[in-house]
C-alpha positions as a Python dict, from the first residue, in 0.01 Angstrom:
ca = {
    (1, 'M'): (0, 0, 0),
    (2, 'H'): (-188, 43, 310),
    (3, 'S'): (-340, 411, 190),
    (4, 'L'): (-448, 253, -165),
    (5, 'P'): (-837, 241, -118),
    (6, 'K'): (-951, -108, -219),
    (7, 'A'): (-1205, -363, -204),
    (8, 'H'): (-1153, -730, 4),
    (9, 'L'): (-1336, -980, -157),
    (10, 'H'): (-1199, -1315, -23),
    (11, 'L'): (-1150, -1383, 335),
    (12, 'H'): (-1307, -1640, 511),
    (13, 'F'): (-1467, -1612, 843),
    (14, 'T'): (-1281, -1841, 1070),
    (15, 'G'): (-932, -1759, 893),
    (16, 'S'): (-949, -1433, 898),
    (17, 'M'): (-895, -1427, 1281),
    (18, 'R'): (-626, -1261, 1437),
    (19, 'I'): (-357, -1546, 1542),
    (20, 'E'): (-403, -1363, 1923),
    (21, 'T'): (-783, -1398, 1870),
    (22, 'L'): (-742, -1769, 1820),
    (23, 'Q'): (-564, -1813, 2129),
    (24, 'D'): (-776, -1602, 2348),
    (25, 'L'): (-1062, -1798, 2241),
    (26, 'A'): (-893, -2130, 2322),
    (27, 'D'): (-813, -2013, 2675),
    (28, 'K'): (-1180, -1877, 2694),
    (29, 'H'): (-1315, -2245, 2619),
    (30, 'G'): (-1055, -2465, 2764),
    (31, 'L'): (-943, -2572, 2468),
    (32, 'R'): (-558, -2665, 2351),
    (33, 'L'): (-407, -2581, 1988),
    (34, 'P'): (-179, -2758, 1806),
    (35, 'A'): (203, -2600, 1798),
    (36, 'A'): (151, -2532, 1451),
    (37, 'L'): (-128, -2233, 1581),
    (38, 'T'): (101, -2122, 1841),
    (39, 'A'): (483, -2188, 1887),
    (40, 'D'): (519, -2264, 1522),
    (41, 'W'): (289, -2007, 1343),
    (42, 'P'): (251, -1985, 1073),
    (43, 'P'): (251, -2360, 988),
    (44, 'R'): (414, -2516, 689),
    (45, 'L'): (159, -2638, 410),
    (46, 'R'): (200, -2793, 123),
    (47, 'A'): (-160, -2894, 36),
    (48, 'A'): (-154, -2851, -378),
    (49, 'T'): (157, -3081, -395),
    (50, 'D'): (75, -3344, -110),
    (51, 'E'): (-273, -3417, -22),
    (52, 'R'): (-168, -3511, 333),
    (53, 'G'): (-86, -3131, 341),
    (54, 'W'): (-460, -3043, 286),
    (55, 'F'): (-557, -3305, 540),
    (56, 'R'): (-316, -3093, 787),
    (57, 'F'): (-430, -2783, 676),
    (58, 'Q'): (-797, -2887, 740),
    (59, 'R'): (-751, -2999, 1061),
    (60, 'L'): (-572, -2719, 1133),
    (61, 'Y'): (-862, -2495, 1026),
    (62, 'D'): (-1102, -2757, 1223),
    (63, 'A'): (-872, -2654, 1563),
    (64, 'A'): (-892, -2290, 1474),
    (65, 'R'): (-1320, -2310, 1425),
    (66, 'A'): (-1365, -2548, 1743),
    (67, 'C'): (-1312, -2220, 1971),
    (68, 'V'): (-1557, -2056, 1808),
    (69, 'Q'): (-1841, -2105, 2028),
    (70, 'D'): (-2067, -1852, 2109),
    (71, 'E'): (-2202, -1508, 1970),
    (72, 'D'): (-1946, -1289, 2133),
    (73, 'D'): (-1688, -1512, 1969),
    (74, 'M'): (-1869, -1465, 1614),
    (75, 'R'): (-1916, -1110, 1659),
    (76, 'R'): (-1568, -1043, 1776),
    (77, 'I'): (-1444, -1222, 1463),
    (78, 'V'): (-1596, -1051, 1221),
    (79, 'R'): (-1540, -664, 1374),
    (80, 'E'): (-1174, -762, 1395),
    (81, 'A'): (-1171, -860, 1057),
    (82, 'A'): (-1331, -519, 947),
    (83, 'E'): (-1108, -334, 1211),
    (84, 'D'): (-812, -502, 1004),
    (85, 'D'): (-931, -398, 676),
    (86, 'A'): (-1004, -54, 747),
    (87, 'A'): (-630, -28, 862),
    (88, 'E'): (-490, -166, 558),
    (89, 'G'): (-704, 88, 321),
    (90, 'S'): (-978, -164, 233),
    (91, 'R'): (-1320, 49, 211),
    (92, 'W'): (-1555, -287, 138),
    (93, 'L'): (-1542, -655, 290),
    (94, 'E'): (-1723, -921, 143),
    (95, 'I'): (-1661, -1161, 432),
    (96, 'Q'): (-1736, -1564, 363),
    (97, 'V'): (-1881, -1787, 581),
    (98, 'D'): (-2063, -2132, 590),
    (99, 'P'): (-2350, -2082, 906),
    (100, 'T'): (-2325, -2465, 946),
    (101, 'S'): (-1988, -2463, 1113),
    (102, 'Y'): (-2124, -2288, 1387),
    (103, 'A'): (-2497, -2363, 1411),
    (104, 'H'): (-2474, -2597, 1692),
    (105, 'F'): (-2351, -2355, 1907),
    (106, 'L'): (-2573, -2095, 1836),
    (107, 'G'): (-2911, -2243, 1748),
    (108, 'G'): (-2909, -2335, 1349),
    (109, 'I'): (-2798, -2176, 1063),
    (110, 'T'): (-3024, -1898, 1071),
    (111, 'P'): (-2933, -1717, 1381),
    (112, 'T'): (-2586, -1815, 1291),
    (113, 'L'): (-2583, -1639, 971),
    (114, 'E'): (-2807, -1293, 1150),
    (115, 'I'): (-2540, -1280, 1408),
    (116, 'V'): (-2288, -1226, 1186),
    (117, 'L'): (-2504, -969, 965),
    (118, 'D'): (-2601, -810, 1271),
    (119, 'E'): (-2212, -729, 1340),
    (120, 'A'): (-2152, -688, 981),
    (121, 'R'): (-2357, -351, 1020),
    (122, 'A'): (-2251, -257, 1351),
    (123, 'A'): (-1867, -287, 1241),
    (124, 'T'): (-1935, -84, 935),
    (125, 'E'): (-2065, 181, 1118),
    (126, 'V'): (-1788, 174, 1351),
    (127, 'T'): (-1505, 122, 1100),
    (128, 'G'): (-1638, 312, 785),
    (129, 'T'): (-1543, -15, 572),
    (130, 'G'): (-1854, -168, 423),
    (131, 'V'): (-1867, -536, 534),
    (132, 'A'): (-2107, -770, 353),
    (133, 'V'): (-2161, -1143, 351),
    (134, 'V'): (-2094, -1411, 123),
    (135, 'V'): (-2278, -1762, 245),
    (136, 'A'): (-2005, -2051, 116),
    (137, 'A'): (-2137, -2406, 70),
    (138, 'S'): (-1847, -2696, 130),
    (139, 'R'): (-1780, -2931, -107),
    (140, 'T'): (-1721, -3202, 155),
    (141, 'R'): (-2093, -3155, 202),
    (142, 'H'): (-2392, -3318, 32),
    (143, 'P'): (-2557, -3062, -271),
    (144, 'F'): (-2849, -3087, -73),
    (145, 'D'): (-2681, -2829, 228),
    (146, 'A'): (-2569, -2652, -34),
    (147, 'R'): (-2947, -2595, -176),
    (148, 'A'): (-3019, -2551, 184),
    (149, 'L'): (-2771, -2260, 261),
    (150, 'A'): (-2860, -2083, -92),
    (151, 'R'): (-3219, -2054, 2),
    (152, 'L'): (-3108, -1924, 362),
    (153, 'A'): (-2875, -1675, 189),
    (154, 'A'): (-3125, -1546, -32),
    (155, 'R'): (-3372, -1454, 268),
    (156, 'Y'): (-3101, -1206, 357),
    (157, 'A'): (-2974, -1091, -24),
    (158, 'G'): (-2953, -731, -51),
    (159, 'E'): (-2679, -434, -145),
    (160, 'G'): (-2537, -291, 120),
    (161, 'P'): (-2334, -350, 451),
    (162, 'G'): (-2504, -611, 646),
    (163, 'T'): (-2680, -821, 383),
    (164, 'V'): (-2592, -1117, 185),
    (165, 'V'): (-2447, -1042, -135),
    (166, 'G'): (-2311, -1371, -291),
    (167, 'F'): (-2318, -1745, -277),
    (168, 'G'): (-1959, -1951, -282),
    (169, 'L'): (-1840, -2274, -285),
    (170, 'S'): (-1538, -2413, -77),
    (171, 'N'): (-1294, -2667, 34),
    (172, 'D'): (-1079, -2896, -137),
    (173, 'E'): (-1160, -2857, -524),
    (174, 'R'): (-1066, -3244, -537),
    (175, 'R'): (-1383, -3319, -348),
    (176, 'G'): (-1739, -3363, -509),
    (177, 'D'): (-1871, -3289, -841),
    (178, 'T'): (-1916, -2931, -931),
    (179, 'A'): (-2219, -2983, -1151),
    (180, 'E'): (-2428, -3163, -857),
    (181, 'F'): (-2393, -2817, -700),
    (182, 'A'): (-2564, -2630, -987),
    (183, 'K'): (-2905, -2634, -851),
    (184, 'A'): (-2754, -2424, -542),
    (185, 'F'): (-2597, -2175, -758),
    (186, 'S'): (-2942, -2115, -943),
    (187, 'I'): (-3156, -2069, -606),
    (188, 'A'): (-2867, -1781, -492),
    (189, 'R'): (-2866, -1667, -879),
    (190, 'R'): (-3219, -1614, -872),
    (191, 'A'): (-3211, -1412, -541),
    (192, 'G'): (-2943, -1137, -722),
    (193, 'L'): (-2679, -1262, -538),
    (194, 'A'): (-2363, -1308, -694),
    (195, 'S'): (-2206, -1651, -770),
    (196, 'V'): (-1840, -1722, -646),
    (197, 'P'): (-1710, -2073, -611),
    (198, 'H'): (-1325, -2158, -569),
    (199, 'A'): (-1179, -2300, -844),
    (200, 'G'): (-832, -2302, -1084),
    (201, 'E'): (-588, -2363, -752),
    (202, 'L'): (-563, -2707, -613),
    (203, 'L'): (-698, -2876, -941),
    (204, 'G'): (-585, -2657, -1311),
    (205, 'P'): (-821, -2518, -1627),
    (206, 'E'): (-1054, -2800, -1625),
    (207, 'H'): (-1183, -2721, -1283),
    (208, 'V'): (-1236, -2336, -1372),
    (209, 'R'): (-1410, -2479, -1721),
    (210, 'D'): (-1638, -2714, -1516),
    (211, 'A'): (-1715, -2397, -1287),
    (212, 'L'): (-1815, -2190, -1599),
    (213, 'E'): (-2001, -2437, -1721),
    (214, 'H'): (-2205, -2527, -1439),
    (215, 'L'): (-2240, -2236, -1195),
    (216, 'A'): (-2219, -1883, -1438),
    (217, 'P'): (-1966, -1702, -1182),
    (218, 'D'): (-1966, -1316, -1150),
    (219, 'R'): (-1594, -1415, -985),
    (220, 'I'): (-1374, -1741, -916),
    (221, 'G'): (-1222, -1744, -600),
    (222, 'H'): (-819, -1793, -718),
    (223, 'G'): (-807, -1887, -1043),
    (224, 'V'): (-473, -1912, -1102),
    (225, 'R'): (-463, -2207, -1272),
    (226, 'S'): (-647, -2070, -1564),
    (227, 'T'): (-277, -1935, -1696),
    (228, 'E'): (-242, -2260, -1818),
    (229, 'D'): (-488, -2294, -2103),
    (230, 'P'): (-470, -1979, -2307),
    (231, 'A'): (-821, -2005, -2470),
    (232, 'L'): (-1004, -2032, -2100),
    (233, 'L'): (-773, -1728, -1983),
    (234, 'A'): (-910, -1517, -2301),
    (235, 'E'): (-1249, -1668, -2244),
    (236, 'L'): (-1245, -1529, -1841),
    (237, 'A'): (-1102, -1151, -1968),
    (238, 'R'): (-1425, -1162, -2227),
    (239, 'R'): (-1663, -1219, -2004),
    (240, 'G'): (-1525, -1007, -1716),
    (241, 'T'): (-1517, -1248, -1477),
    (242, 'T'): (-1323, -1165, -1166),
    (243, 'L'): (-1014, -1379, -1052),
    (244, 'E'): (-997, -1349, -675),
    (245, 'V'): (-608, -1419, -678),
    (246, 'C'): (-426, -1435, -332),
    (247, 'P'): (-82, -1487, -397),
    (248, 'C'): (46, -1571, -1),
    (249, 'S'): (-188, -1837, 8),
    (250, 'N'): (-111, -1981, -326),
    (251, 'V'): (270, -2024, -226),
    (252, 'A'): (178, -2144, 156),
    (253, 'L'): (-45, -2429, -18),
    (254, 'G'): (218, -2516, -278),
    (255, 'V'): (32, -2395, -562),
    (256, 'Y'): (379, -2225, -646),
    (257, 'R'): (738, -2215, -508),
    (258, 'Q'): (769, -1853, -443),
    (259, 'L'): (604, -1529, -496),
    (260, 'S'): (751, -1446, -800),
    (261, 'E'): (611, -1745, -977),
    (262, 'V'): (228, -1646, -915),
    (263, 'P'): (114, -1600, -1236),
    (264, 'L'): (-12, -1209, -1200),
    (265, 'R'): (145, -1077, -1479),
    (266, 'Q'): (10, -1302, -1706),
    (267, 'L'): (-327, -1263, -1623),
    (268, 'L'): (-333, -875, -1634),
    (269, 'D'): (-165, -876, -1974),
    (270, 'A'): (-437, -1086, -2095),
    (271, 'G'): (-684, -863, -1962),
    (272, 'A'): (-836, -1071, -1696),
    (273, 'R'): (-1022, -870, -1424),
    (274, 'V'): (-821, -959, -1068),
    (275, 'A'): (-896, -912, -730),
    (276, 'L'): (-644, -942, -475),
    (277, 'G'): (-718, -1127, -146),
    (278, 'A'): (-575, -1241, 184),
    (279, 'D'): (-774, -1584, 168),
    (280, 'D'): (-694, -1746, 556),
    (281, 'P'): (-413, -1526, 689),
    (282, 'L'): (-489, -1722, 1010),
    (283, 'L'): (-328, -1991, 844),
    (284, 'F'): (-101, -1836, 616),
    (285, 'G'): (-4, -1511, 759),
    (286, 'P'): (0, -1211, 585),
    (287, 'R'): (-318, -964, 533),
    (288, 'L'): (-452, -793, 245),
    (289, 'A'): (-195, -498, 197),
    (290, 'A'): (121, -775, 212),
    (291, 'Q'): (-81, -893, -111),
    (292, 'Y'): (-80, -561, -298),
    (293, 'E'): (306, -541, -175),
    (294, 'T'): (405, -879, -316),
    (295, 'A'): (234, -750, -674),
    (296, 'R'): (487, -424, -635),
    (297, 'E'): (812, -626, -536),
    (298, 'D'): (782, -955, -657),
    (299, 'H'): (591, -853, -1014),
    (300, 'E'): (744, -481, -1029),
    (301, 'L'): (388, -331, -1077),
    (302, 'T'): (405, 30, -1104),
    (303, 'D'): (155, 279, -958),
    (304, 'A'): (-97, 329, -1201),
    (305, 'E'): (-92, -86, -1249),
    (306, 'L'): (-180, -130, -838),
    (307, 'A'): (-441, 110, -897),
    (308, 'D'): (-590, -62, -1141),
    (309, 'L'): (-555, -398, -956),
    (310, 'A'): (-786, -159, -668),
    (311, 'R'): (-1013, -69, -928),
    (312, 'G'): (-1040, -415, -1056),
    (313, 'S'): (-1107, -539, -645),
    (314, 'I'): (-1371, -251, -624),
    (315, 'R'): (-1560, -320, -982),
    (316, 'G'): (-1576, -679, -911),
    (317, 'S'): (-1738, -613, -539),
    (318, 'R'): (-2101, -579, -504),
    (319, 'A'): (-2095, -280, -326),
    (320, 'P'): (-2362, -2, -408),
    (321, 'A'): (-2290, 168, -720),
    (322, 'D'): (-2245, 494, -517),
    (323, 'R'): (-2009, 332, -296),
    (324, 'Q'): (-1824, 197, -582),
    (325, 'A'): (-1825, 552, -741),
    (326, 'E'): (-1678, 709, -403),
    (327, 'M'): (-1408, 426, -400),
    (328, 'L'): (-1264, 459, -736),
    (329, 'A'): (-1237, 840, -706),
    (330, 'A'): (-1026, 768, -386),
    (331, 'V'): (-796, 543, -608),
    (332, 'D'): (-782, 839, -849),
    (333, 'D'): (-663, 1076, -558),
    (334, 'W'): (-394, 806, -446),
    (335, 'L'): (-247, 829, -790),
    (336, 'T'): (-220, 1189, -765),
    (337, 'V'): (-49, 1182, -374),
    (338, 'P'): (340, 1101, -402),
    (339, 'A'): (444, 819, -170),
    (340, 'D'): (615, 867, 182),
}
């Protein structure tokens, strides 16, 4: 699974950190981490079935984010995310960041984003994995904040590494009104950015329908709960909307009890385009290749089906056409090489 060429479309900036990096940054800035991020890592989280579990998840996330306080920290996270992806066969990474989370240390949202984009270009050169950026707004903040971020993202919109390629909406799906973020997504779409909101993980298919109606998504972060509404699932397949499915985080958050219950096979059988992602390996543990390993081990996908998953990630990406063609050809080559 490490050698299978693929694109990685669902990885959050803070959540991409290696646990060792987080501990280094905590020591650097004189901060004390919760035991769940040291001795008891990875933490036990049940955010879907117990709302207090989401607050615990968010507290741990906030504790990790507080350790990122300067430009070197930001650059290290981007560089290591690219290194880790390259080691696991990812040829293209779209890392998701909310610049407001770090702006107070770095002089504002614009310099924060510029640091991430500059390091994305540098990491691409060093690792060979193309690194682009998705700017994400938070459902817990006012929609006006989302509009400001959409305008910022639009200024740096592009098609290659080191550019902004998408606009997202993340955090607790149970917060905020999806319709109120429509203006922000309209701004982003006019700039040519992909619409990539989260929906359909903590909440059911009605939340995915809200996203379809108001945000015109090219991709949906998670979207696994769409299987609870066959008509909705058929509509997603008809539209060609890519679902960024993150099996290990679904189980860690209590959406499903075990990996075999994640409806990956149901999504694929319905004709949905799926791109596997690691989401937040800092808190969930497994990285990208492990998502493909569970597809093989828990859902018994064949090599041909795994190759189709990889193709879905590539076609759902905003990688330039020539880069997509190279990656798709590499997937074909992978199928012809016997496994060790």
